[in-house]
C-alpha positions in Angstrom: 7.4 -7.5 -12.4 3.7 -7.5 -12.8 2.2 -5.5 -10.0 -1.6 -5.7 -9.4 -3.1 -2.7 -7.6 -6.2 -4.4 -6.3 -9.0 -1.9 -6.0 -6.5 0.5 -7.4 -8.7 3.2 -9.0 -8.4 5.6 -6.0 -5.7 8.0 -4.9 -3.3 5.5 -3.3 -3.6 3.1 -6.2 -2.9 5.9 -8.7 0.1 7.0 -6.7 1.7 3.5 -6.8 0.9 3.3 -10.5 2.6 6.6 -11.2 5.7 5.7 -9.2 6.2 2.1 -10.6 4.8 2.1 -14.1 8.2 3.1 -15.6 9.9 0.0 -14.4 7.1 -2.6 -14.1 3.9 -3.7 -15.7 1.1 -2.2 -13.6 -2.3 -3.9 -13.6 -5.0 -1.7 -12.1 -7.9 -3.8 -10.7 -11.5 -2.8 -9.9 -14.9 -4.3 -9.4 -15.7 -2.8 -12.8 -13.1 -3.5 -15.5 -14.0 -0.4 -17.5 -13.3 1.9 -14.5 -9.9 0.3 -14.1 -9.2 0.8 -17.8 -10.0 4.5 -17.6 -7.7 4.9 -14.5 -4.9 3.2 -16.4 -5.3 5.6 -19.3 -5.2 8.5 -16.8 -2.0 7.2 -15.3 -0.4 7.0 -18.7 -1.4 10.5 -19.4 0.3 11.7 -16.2 3.4 9.8 -17.4 3.2 11.2 -20.9 2.6 7.6 -22.1 6.0 6.5 -20.8 5.3 3.3 -18.9 3.1 0.2 -18.8 -0.4 0.2 -17.2 -3.7 -1.5 -18.0 -6.9 -2.1 -16.3 -9.1 -5.1 -15.6 -11.3 -6.6 -12.9 -9.7 -7.4 -9.5 -9.9 -11.2 -10.0 -8.0 -11.0 -13.3 -5.5 -8.5 -12.0 -4.5 -10.7 -9.0 -4.2 -13.8 -11.1 -1.9 -12.1 -13.6 0.4 -10.6 -10.9 3.7 -11.3 -9.2 2.9 -8.7 -6.5 -0.5 -7.6 -5.3 -1.1 -4.3 -3.4 -4.4 -4.1 -1.5 -5.5 -0.5 -2.2 -8.9 -0.6 -0.5 -10.2 0.7 2.8 -10.5 -1.8 5.6 -14.3 -2.2 5.2 -13.7 -3.6 1.7 -10.9 -6.0 2.7 -13.0 -9.2 2.3 -14.0 -8.2 -1.2 -10.3 -8.3 -2.4 -9.1 -11.2 -0.2 -11.5 -13.9 1.0 -14.0 -13.4 -1.9 -11.1 -13.7 -4.4 -9.1 -16.3 -2.6 -8.9 -18.7 -5.6 -7.1 -16.0 -7.6 -4.1 -15.9 -5.2 -1.3 -18.4 -5.9 2.3 -17.3 -5.2 2.1 -13.5 -5.1 3.7 -11.2 -2.6 0.8 -9.3 -1.1 1.4 -5.8 0.3 -1.1 -4.5 2.8 -1.2 -0.7 3.5 -4.7 -1.2 5.0 -5.5 0.5 8.3 -8.7 -0.3 10.3 -9.7 3.0 11.8 -12.7 5.4 12.2 -13.5 9.0 13.1 -15.5 9.5 16.2 -16.4 13.1 15.5 -13.4 14.5 17.4 -10.4 12.4 16.3 -9.3 9.4 14.3 -8.7 6.2 16.2 -7.2 2.8 15.5 -9.7 -0.1 15.5 -7.8 -3.3 15.1 -9.7 -6.6 14.4 -9.6 -9.6 16.7 -6.5 -10.9 14.8 -4.6 -7.9 16.0 -4.1 -5.9 12.8 -5.3 -5.6 9.3 -2.3 -7.4 8.0 -2.9 -10.4 10.3 -6.5 -10.5 9.2 -5.3 -10.6 5.5 -3.2 -13.6 6.4 -6.3 -15.5 7.7 -8.2 -14.7 4.5 -5.7 -15.8 1.9 -4.3 -19.3 1.0 -1.6 -20.6 3.4 1.9 -19.6 2.4 1.0 -16.4 0.7 3.8 -13.9 1.5 2.4 -10.8 3.2 4.2 -7.6 3.8 2.7 -4.8 5.8 3.9 -1.4 4.4 3.1 2.1 3.2 0.6 3.0 5.9 2.0 6.5 6.6 2.6 7.6 3.0 0.5 10.5 1.7 -1.5 9.4 -1.4 -1.4 13.0 -2.7 2.4 13.1 -2.4 2.7 9.7 -4.0 0.8 10.9 -7.0 3.1 13.8 -7.6 5.6 11.8 -9.7 8.5 14.2 -9.3 7.9 14.9 -5.6 10.6 13.7 -3.2 8.8 12.3 -0.2 11.7 12.5 2.3 10.0 10.0 4.5 10.3 6.5 5.9 7.9 3.6 5.4 7.8 1.1 8.2 7.4 -2.6 7.2 6.5 -5.9 8.9 6.7 -9.4 7.5 7.4 -13.0 8.3 9.1 -13.5 4.9 12.6 -12.0 4.5 12.7 -12.5 0.8 9.3 -10.8 0.3 10.4 -8.0 2.6 13.6 -7.4 0.5 11.5 -7.3 -2.7 9.3 -4.6 -1.2 12.4 -2.8 0.0 13.6 -2.7 -3.6 10.2 -1.4 -4.8 10.3 1.3 -2.1 13.8 2.5 -3.2 12.4 3.2 -6.7 10.3 6.0 -5.1 12.3 9.2 -4.7 13.6 9.7 -1.2 11.4 7.1 0.4 13.3 4.9 2.9 12.1 1.4 3.9 12.6 0.5 7.6 12.2 -3.0 9.1 10.0 -3.1 12.2 9.5 -6.8 12.9 7.3 -9.8 12.1 3.7 -9.5 10.8 2.5 -9.6 14.4 4.1 -6.2 14.9 2.0 -4.6 12.2 -0.5 -3.1 14.7 2.3 -0.8 15.9 2.7 0.6 12.4 -0.9 0.7 11.3 -1.8 2.7 14.4 0.5 5.5 13.3 -1.9 6.4 10.5 -4.7 7.8 12.6 -2.1 9.6 14.8 -0.7 11.3 11.6 -4.2 12.3 10.5 -4.9 13.8 13.9 -1.6 15.7 13.8 -2.2 16.9 10.3 -5.8 18.1 11.0 -5.0 19.8 14.4 -1.9 21.5 13.2 -2.7 22.2 9.5 0.1 20.0 8.2 -0.2 19.0 4.6 0.9 15.6 3.4 2.2 14.5 6.8 4.6 11.6 6.9 7.1 9.9 9.2 10.9 10.1 9.2 13.0 8.3 11.9 16.1 10.2 12.8 19.1 9.4 15.0 19.5 11.7 18.0 23.1 10.5 18.6 25.5 13.4 19.0 29.2 12.5 18.3 31.6 14.2 20.6 
């Protein structure tokens, strides 16, 4: 598949590129095409030139893609959705975006009026675009370490079963990362709000690259 990492020159975009470039054509997008091109070269260096990655502006990256991953902070959401609405056609759009802030003492979840970042994405894209809310609790640093086994779960929400299965398949390509269904897109706030919780836990307890793994507490007799 052709996967656009929209605003993908940062840590999370680099992580997805490193994990998926061996099996897919990765298109790194940025407001500045030359910055995206440099990031694509860096990714291929990490992969010893084994894989496919190239860079361009966000508009072109989206238009060329089958799957678009929104790799920007919440305050830049409009720049990669509403402002580029005409570039979206029939892509599956993955949103790992979390609206949150730091109040000087702890991180807190700050959902928009729509209820979650993913639901806001839905209002800013053409009708019928298939949105999957996923990857909110995955450490960008761990994702960039191409041989690292994450041993974690990623919790997903979507109104589109086929799109959800596609993202499940992409997730299984990442070592020891398990996809977990949570519910429709309306349940995305439950998942997004775990990110500030994880950041608080990591900061207060000196935990590096914190993640989430759901375990069964059943004890067979």
